[in-house]
C-alpha positions in Angstrom: -6.7 -14.6 3.9 -3.6 -13.1 4.3 -2.9 -9.1 4.2 -1.2 -9.5 0.7 -4.6 -11.9 -0.6 -6.6 -9.2 1.2 -5.3 -6.3 -0.6 -4.8 -7.5 -3.9 -8.9 -8.7 -3.6 -9.8 -4.9 -2.8 -7.6 -4.0 -5.7 -9.8 -5.9 -7.7 -12.6 -3.9 -6.4 -11.5 -0.4 -6.6 -9.4 0.7 -9.2 -7.7 3.8 -6.8 -6.0 1.0 -4.8 -4.6 -0.5 -7.7 -3.6 2.5 -8.8 -2.0 3.5 -5.5 -0.2 0.2 -5.3 1.4 -0.1 -8.6 2.5 3.3 -7.7 4.4 2.5 -4.9 5.4 -0.7 -6.8 7.2 1.6 -9.8 8.8 3.7 -7.0 12.8 3.7 -6.4 14.0 3.0 -3.1 14.6 6.7 -2.0 11.2 7.9 -3.4 10.0 5.0 -1.1 11.7 6.0 1.8 10.5 9.6 1.6 7.0 8.3 1.0 7.0 6.5 4.3 8.5 9.4 5.9 5.2 11.6 4.5 2.8 8.5 5.6 3.8 8.9 9.0 3.7 12.7 9.5 0.3 12.7 7.8 -1.1 9.8 10.1 0.5 11.1 12.9 -2.1 11.8 15.8 -5.2 10.3 13.0 -6.8 8.0 15.3 -10.5 7.3 13.5 -11.0 3.5 12.6 -10.3 5.0 8.3 -7.1 6.1 9.1 -6.0 3.4 11.2 -7.2 1.5 8.1 -5.5 3.3 5.3 -2.2 3.7 7.6 -2.5 -0.3 7.8 -2.9 -0.3 3.9 0.0 2.4 3.2 2.5 0.4 5.6 2.0 -3.2 4.5 2.2 -2.1 0.7 5.6 -0.3 1.6 7.3 -2.7 3.4 9.7 -4.9 1.8 8.5 -5.7 -1.9 4.9 -5.9 -0.8 3.2 -4.3 -3.5 5.3 -6.1 -6.3 3.9 -9.3 -4.6 0.4 -7.9 -4.6 0.9 -7.3 -8.5 1.9 -10.8 -9.2 -0.7 -12.1 -6.9 -3.5 -10.1 -9.4 -1.3 -11.0 -12.3 0.1 -7.6 -13.0 3.8 -8.4 -13.0 
């Protein structure tokens, strides 16, 4: 299972994750750039496994059109 499929499956199990993916998918390019900066700043210096997993999640959904692709996998768009 690739990362996008894994996140899609996680979204099926956790509505909070699904809502985050939907919000990111609906961001404009400028909003996404601002959010990327905030995510990087927030996770700077955080090294717990939970923080690393959360950062990886955000990094993946913020790349390219991955949030939209996840919604497509889920049949949301």
